C-alpha positions, -999 to 999 in steps of 0.1 A, spaced: 152 -798 19 164 -772 44 184 -798 65 201 -811 33 210 -776 22 225 -768 57 245 -800 56 259 -792 21 267 -757 32 285 -769 63 306 -793 42 317 -764 20 301 -776 -12 290 -751 -38 253 -745 -36 230 -739 -65 211 -706 -69 178 -722 -56 196 -737 -26 212 -703 -17 178 -686 -18 162 -713 4 191 -710 28 187 -672 29 150 -675 36 156 -700 63 182 -678 81 159 -648 78 128 -667 92 149 -681 121 161 -646 131 138 -619 118 150 -592 142 178 -567 138 212 -572 154 236 -545 164 266 -547 140 284 -514 147 279 -505 183 304 -476 185 289 -457 156 280 -421 147 260 -405 118 269 -372 101 245 -351 80 268 -332 57 261 -296 48 278 -267 30 282 -245 61 276 -269 91 275 -306 98 251 -324 122 266 -353 141 245 -379 160 258 -404 185 239 -428 208 219 -413 237 240 -433 261 272 -416 248 266 -380 257 240 -358 274 236 -339 241 237 -367 215 233 -345 185 256 -315 179 264 -292 150 299 -282 139 311 -257 114 329 -264 81 363 -249 91 392 -271 98 392 -261 135 356 -271 137 363 -305 122 391 -310 147 366 -303 175 342 -328 159 369 -355 159 378 -348 195 341 -350 206 336 -383 188 368 -397 204 355 -386 238 322 -404 231 341 -437 223 331 -437 187 351 -459 163 331 -459 130 314 -429 114 289 -429 84 282 -400 61 266 -394 27 284 -385 -5 269 -350 -7 286 -330 -35 322 -324 -25 314 -311 10 320 -346 25 357 -348 14 372 -326 41 352 -343 68 362 -377 55 399 -368 54 400 -352 89 382 -382 105 403 -407 87 435 -389 99 422 -391 135 419 -429 133 381 -433 127 367 -459 103 347 -437 79 319 -452 59 309 -433 28 274 -443 16 252 -435 -14 224 -410 -5 200 -430 -27 203 -460 -2 196 -439 29 162 -425 21 141 -419 52 104 -427 57 79 -401 42 73 -371 63 91 -340 75 129 -341 73 155 -321 92 192 -322 96 190 -337 131 166 -365 120 189 -373 90 219 -377 112 200 -399 136 186 -420 107 221 -426 94 232 -436 128 204 -461 131 209 -477 97 247 -480 103 242 -494 138 222 -524 124 245 -529 94 219 -518 68 243 -497 47 269 -506 21 302 -488 20 310 -469 -11 343 -473 -30 370 -447 -25 404 -454 -40 437 -448 -21 454 -414 -20 477 -420 -50 448 -430 -72 427 -401 -61 455 -377 -71 457 -394 -105 419 -392 -109 418 -355 -100 444 -347 -126 428 -369 -153 394 -354 -147 408 -319 -149 425 -327 -182 392 -342 -196 375 -309 -188 402 -290 -208 396 -314 -237 359 -306 -237 366 -269 -235 390 -271 -264 364 -289 -285 339 -261 -277 365 -235 -289 369 -254 -322 331 -253 -327 329 -216 -321 358 -210 -346 339 -231 -371 307 -211 -364 325 -178 -369 340 -189 -402 306 -202 -414 289 -169 -406 316 -152 -428 309 -179 -455 345 -191 -452 337 -228 -459 370 -242 -446 352 -269 -426 337 -284 -458 372 -291 -473 390 -301 -441 379 -329 -418 394 -312 -387 399 -275 -381 423 -282 -353 446 -301 -375 479 -288 -389 464 -272 -420 434 -258 -403 453 -241 -375 479 -226 -398 452 -211 -420 432 -197 -390 464 -182 -375 471 -165 -409 435 -152 -411 438 -137 -375 471 -121 -385 454 -103 -414 458 -125 -445 427 -126 -467 439 -139 -501 426 -175 -506 456 -187 -528 481 -174 -502 462 -192 -474 460 -224 -495 498 -226 -494 495 -238 -458 479 -270 -471 495 -302 -458 504 -328 -485 482 -354 -468 451 -332 -472 428 -347 -500 414 -314 -511 433 -296 -538 449 -261 -533 423 -247 -558 394 -261 -538 408 -247 -505 414 -213 -521 379 -213 -533 365 -221 -499 384 -192 -483 365 -164 -500 343 -148 -475 328 -115 -461 353 -111 -433 331 -93 -408 351 -76 -380 330 -89 -352 334 -125 -364 371 -120 -368 373 -108 -332 355 -140 -321 379 -161 -341 409 -143 -325 396 -148 -290 387 -185 -295 421 -192 -310 437 -176 -280 415 -197 -257 424 -229 -276 462 -221 -273 457 -215 -235 439 -248 -231 466 -267 -250 492 -253 -225 470 -263 -196 467 -299 -210 505 -300 -214 509 -291 -177 484 -318 -168 504 -343 -189 535 -335 -169 517 -341 -136 502 -373 -150 536 -386 -160 550 -378 -126 521 -395 -108 523 -426 -129 561 -428 -124 556 -427 -87 534 -459 -87 552 -491 -79 562 -516 -106 541 -548 -108 557 -582 -116 554 -590 -153 527 -615 -164 537 -649 -178 540 -651 -216 506 -653 -233 498 -687 -250 497 -689 -287 466 -679 -306 444 -703 -325 455 -712 -360 441 -690 -387 439 -660 -364 447 -627 -379 468 -619 -348 492 -649 -351 516 -627 -370 526 -591 -364 500 -573 -343 482 -544 -359 492 -511 -343 463 -491 -330 460 -455 -341 466 -432 -311 439 -407 -302 445 -370 -310 439 -360 -274 462 -386 -260 491 -373 -238 525 -370 -253 543 -394 -230 543 -432 -234 511 -441 -216 510 -477 -228 545 -484 -215 537 -469 -180 505 -489 -177 523 -521 -186 549 -514 -160 524 -506 -131 499 -534 -140 523 -561 -152 500 -568 -182 494 -552 -216 457 -541 -215 460 -527 -250 460 -563 -263 422 -562 -258 408 -550 -291 391 -516 -287 410 -507 -255 432 -476 -260 457 -461 -235 432 -433 -226 406 -460 -217 431 -477 -194 439 -443 -178 402 -439 -171 399 -474 -156 429 -469 -133 417 -434 -123 382 -445 -114 387 -481 -101 423 -482 -91 447 -512 -95 434 -534 -67 405 -555 -80 401 -574 -47 376 -547 -37 350 -566 -58 347 -603 -50 339 -613 -86 339 -598 -121 301 -597 -119 303 -574 -89 327 -551 -108 304 -549 -138 274 -542 -116 294 -514 -98 302 -497 -131 265 -498 -141 267 -522 -170 248 -552 -155 211 -556 -161 189 -555 -130 158 -578 -128 128 -561 -112 106 -590 -102 71 -588 -89 46 -616 -86 71 -641 -100 75 -621 -132 104 -601 -145 91 -566 -151 122 -551 -167 159 -559 -172 173 -525 -181 207 -514 -167 208 -488 -140 210 -452 -150 243 -441 -136 267 -413 -144 299 -432 -147 330 -420 -165 342 -456 -166 310 -468 -182 312 -441 -208 349 -449 -216 341 -487 -220 311 -480 -242 332 -458 -265 358 -487 -266 330 -512 -274 316 -490 -302 350 -491 -320 346 -529 -325 323 -524 -355 349 -531 -382 373 -550 -360 385 -583 -376 389 -600 -342 371 -623 -318 354 -594 -300 346 -577 -333 328 -608 -346 309 -611 -313 299 -574 -314 285 -577 -349 265 -608 -340 250 -591 -309 243 -559 -329 223 -578 -356 203 -596 -329 198 -570 -302 205 -537 -319 234 -513 -315 227 -498 -280 223 -531 -263 252 -546 -281 275 -517 -271 264 -522 -234 270 -559 -236 305 -555 -251 314 -528 -226 305 -553 -199 327 -578 -217 356 -553 -217 351 -547 -180 353 -585 -173 385 -588 -193 401 -559 -176 391 -573 -142 406 -607 -150 439 -593 -163 444 -569 -134 434 -594 -107 450 -626 -120 479 -610 -140 472 -630 -172 477 -617 -207 448 -615 -231 449 -637 -263 427 -628 -293 419 -661 -311 405 -642 -341 372 -638 -360 374 -673 -376 377 -690 -342 346 -672 -330 325 -680 -361 334 -717 -359 325 -717 -322 292 -700 -329 284 -725 -356 291 -754 -332 268 -739 -307 240 -735 -332 245 -771 -344 243 -783 -308 211 -763 -302 194 -776 -334 204 -812 -325 189 -808 -290 157 -793 -304 154 -822 -329 159 -848 -302 131 -833 -281 107 -838 -309 119 -874 -317 141 -866 -347 178 -870 -354 200 -849 -376 217 -868 -405 246 -850 -423 243 -848 -461 266 -871 -481 273 -842 -504 278 -809 -486 260 -779 -500 
C-alpha cells in the first residue's frame, strides 16, 4: 500500500485523504528526528521595558543579551544580530510591544517571524525571560512554528484608521445610551415614540431641550414628516421633571456626541485618501446570466446603507481596487468589505485554499479526536473583527429572498440560529475569497433555484435509501 501511494505521489496524481495520512505516517516513521530548518536564527522575548534576544551558543560568547525598548537600543540589537550572522528572527505577538521591534528588524533586512504565543508554550516548570527567548530559538531552528499573517504597510495604515473609527462609533453609541438614560430619569419618554434618538427628530429635540426649551408642543414641531408618531403623542412624551443634574448630563453627552461625529468625519477623510492611493485592479469579466425565475434577473434591489457608513462612495472605491463588486453577495455591505480588506488585505494567495482562509478567520470547526472518536466539533474561540463582521452579514439573511437566504433558513431550521449564522459566515468568507483571488463576479441564482436543487438532493437520497433496502421509487400517475 505504501509503495503504491509513493508511486501515485511521484506521478503527481491527486491522493485521497487516507492515502495522504498513510504517506505522512510513512515519512514520519522513516525520519523521526528533527532537522535544522533555520540555521541562522534568533529568538526574542518581547517585554514592555526590555527585550531578551537569544542566538546559538556558537554565534557569540554571550548568546543571550537584553536590550532596552528605545529606538537606539533596537538599532544596537539589529547591529549585534547582523554581527552574529543572523538572517531570521522569531518573536511573539505580545500586546503592541512587538511592533517597533518588528519594524526596526525588517528595515535592517532581517526575515522576521511573528508567531502566536499560544503555539509556543514551554514545558511545565519555572519560566524566565532568558529561557523563553532560548525556547523560541529552538522551536524556530527546527521549523516547529507557523508564521502569523501581517498585511503590507498600506493595508496596515488602512486597518489602523478603520479600527479607530470603529471605536468612535462605539463611543457614540454609549453617548446615545447615556442621553436616553438621563431623559428616562426625568420621565421624558422620547425613546418610546422615536426608534432612534440620534436621528434627525431626536437630535433636534435634544438640542432644543439643552438650549432651555421645555414646552412639549414647541418641541414636537421638530418632528420629521417620516416619523410615525403624531405631534400630540410626541408632545405628551416630552412632559418631565427636568432635574438640573440630568440636564447637565444630557448637555455633556450631546457635546461628546458632536465631538465624536467630527472625529469620525476626520477618519472618513483619511480613509478616502488611503483607498484612493491603492492601485486599480483590472475589471472582472461580465457575470453570467442568472437562472430563469430568479428575483435578481431584473433590476437589482438596492441595499439600505448603514447609518454609520462613511459619507464617500465606499462601494465604488472597493470595486475599483478589487476589480469585482463584492456587494453582489447578499448580506455583504460596504462596511463589511472595508473590514475584510483592513483585516485580510487584497492578496488571497497568502492562504492556499478557501478552507485555510475560513480556518484562519476562526469559522471552521475543529475535530478533536481521541481513541478514534470525534470528541467535539466546535469552532475555535477567537477574537476576530472579521469573523464578527461576517456573522453580522450572515444574520441579515433571515428575510432575504435569495439563494443564500433560502440556504440560511434551511440551516437555521435544522441546526439552530447560532450554528446557521456561523455556517453562512463561512460561506460568505469562501465567496469573498473566490472573488478576490480569481476575479469572478458573483451570480445569485435566486431562492427558487436553491429550493429546486434541495428537492433534487432529497429525492436522490430517498432513492438511494430505498435501493439499499431492495425497493424502488415509482412516481405517482396523478401528482398530489
